[in-house]
N, C-alpha and C positions, 0 to 999 in steps of 0.2 A: 165697577170701581177699579178692578184689576187692569182692565183695558185702558182706562184713563191714566192710571199710574204708569203703565208700560209706555204709552205715548209720551207722557211727561219725561220719563227717564230717557227715552230715545232722543227727545228734543234737547235735553241737557247734555247728553253725550255728543250730539252733533255740534251744539254751541261751543262746548269745551274744545273741540277739535278746530272749529272755524276760528275761534279767538285765540288759539294756540296756548290754552291753559294746560292742556294735556296732550300727549302724543296720541296717535290713533290707538295703539295698544293700551295706553294708560286710560283713555276714555272708555274703551270697551270693558276693561277691567273694572273701572269705576261704576259702569252701568250694572255689571253683575253684582258688585258689592251692594249697590243701592237696592237691587231687587231682593237680595237676601235680608237686608235691613227692613225692607217693607214687609216681607213675610214674617219677620220676627217681632217687629215693633210698630208696624203700620206706618201711617204717614209721619208720625213722630220720628221714626228711625231715619227716614229720608231727610226730614227737616234738620235733624241734628248733623247728619253727614253733610248736607248742603251748607249749613252754617259754618262748619269747620272749613269746608272747601273755599267758600267766599271770603271768610275772615283771613284764612291762611294765604290765599292768593293776593288779597289786598295788602296784607302785611309784607308779603314778599316784594310786591311792586313798590311799596312806600319807601321813599328815601333811597331809591336805587342808585342815584349818583354818588351818595356818600358811601354806600356799600361797595360800589365799584372802586372808589378811591381807596377803600380799606382792603380791597381784594377779597371780599367775602360774599359778593353778589352771586345768586344762584345762576348756574349755567343756563343757556337758552332762555334767558329772561324769566326763569322760574317755571318753565314748561316741564311738567312732571311726567315720568314714564310709568310703566306698569309696575315695576318693582317698588317705586316710591309710593304708588297708590296702595299696594299691598302692605307695605311697611307701616303706613299710617292707618289704613282702614281694614286690614286683614283680620285683626282680632275682633273688631266690631262685627264684621261679616260672619265670622265663625259663631259668635254669640247669637247673632240673628238667626243663623241656621239652627242652632240648638234650641232657641226659643220656638221656632217653627216646628221642629221635630218633637219637642217635649213641652207642649202647651201648658201642662200642669206646673211647670217651673218657669213659665214665661217671664214673670216679674223679676226673678233672679237674673236671668240672662239679659233682660232689658237694662237692668242696673249695670251689668258688665258692658253692654253697648255704650251706655252713657259715660261710664268711667274711662273706657278706652279712648273715646272721642274727646273727653275732657282733657285727658293727658296729651293727646295729639295736638289739640288746640292750644293748650298751655305751652307745649314745647315750641310750636311754630311761632306763636306770638311773642314769647319771651326772647327767642333768638333774633327774630326779624326786627321787632320794635325795640328791643334792648340795644341793638347795634346802632340804632338811630338816636335814641334818647338817653342811653346809658352815659353816666358821668365817670364812674370808676368801675373797673372790671377786676374780678378776683377768680383765682383758681379755686374751685369748690372743695378740693382736697386739702390744699395748704393754706387757703385764705390769704395768700400773697397776691399782690397785684400781678395781673397777667394781661396778655394782648387780646383785645376784642376780636371775636371770631374764631379763636382757637377752641378746640374741643374741651368741654368741661369748664369753660369760663362763664361766669355769671355776673349780673349787675342787679342792684336793687330795683332799678326801673324796669329791667327786663323781667324780673321775678314778679313784679306787680302786674305787668301786662299779661304774664302767664296766668296769674290768678283770675284776671278778667276774662281770659280765653276759656278757662274751665267754668267760670260762672255763667258764661254765655250758654254753654251746653246744659248746665243745671237749670237755667231759666226756662229753656225750651221744654225740658222735662217737667218742670213745675207747672207751666202753662197747660201742658197736655194732661198731666195726671193729678194735679193739685199739689199744694205744698205739704211736705213732710220733712222730718229730719234727714231723710235720704238726700235732700238737696245739698246739705253740708258735706255729706260723704262724697258726693260727686266732685265738689270743689276740692276737697281734700285729696281725692284720687288723682285729679289733674295736677295738683301741686306736688304730691309725692312722685308721681310718674315723671314729671318734669325734672325734679331734683335727681331722680334715679338716672335719667338720661344724661344729666351733667356729670354724675359720678362715673357712669360707664364711659362717657366721652373722655374724661380726664385720666382714666386708667386704661381700660382695654382698647378704646379706639385710638388713643394716642400711640399705643404700642402696636397698632395695626393688627390687633387680635380680633377686632370686630370692625365691620364697616358701618357707615352711617345708617343704611337701611336696616341692618340688624339691630342697631341700638334703638332706632325708632320703633321697631316691632316690639322689642323688649319693654320699652317705656309704656307703650299702650297696653301690653299684657299686665304690667304691674298696676297700671291705673284700673284695669278691669278687676284684678284681684282685690284691690283695696275697696272698690265699690261693692264687690260681692261680700267682703268681710263686713262692711257697714250694713248691708242688707241682713245678714245673719244676726248681727249684734242688736239691731233695732227690732227684728222680728222675734 
């Protein structure tokens, strides 16, 4: 099974380079992250990472003409580099490594994986799809109307897309491990992580105290911590 998974990961890494979804460094980094998730959460870990990547790439590409008109389209048509891959998947990979090293606590770290990827998925879908479908945009700190695409600006439509993104990760987890109240905590982790991203964006990122990759890493860390808190509460 390990060899089959290795071949699969290599194929995905190659495809992401050929189709220009990731830079070479980004694809290799993603392959390493996928390997750690497999060791910590099995096939489910790879599927969750893949779901985030596919949904995020599709959302980034969707409505690109409008995003270009607004001046908020991703550079290089959304092709992500190694730092961006680490910012969105680094926390999940660390949790995967810990689940592998400490199998007696695997369930806890698998929750952290799901929470971090739920947050990454929520953040990506809310910003990318919100910019297309959003009607009114507000600064999350002041709740005053603000410009679409600025750091810390949210919309109702984008927020709902973010919840859908975190629910996607929760659904995969439920299919793999069966339904439990933990699914709610995964969705909540995605929502809180997404909101934290907006708060950090409206405050520290606008002041240039943090960069986007750092904010993304922090929002996934917060998502992981919320999911882990849910695990302890339910257990």
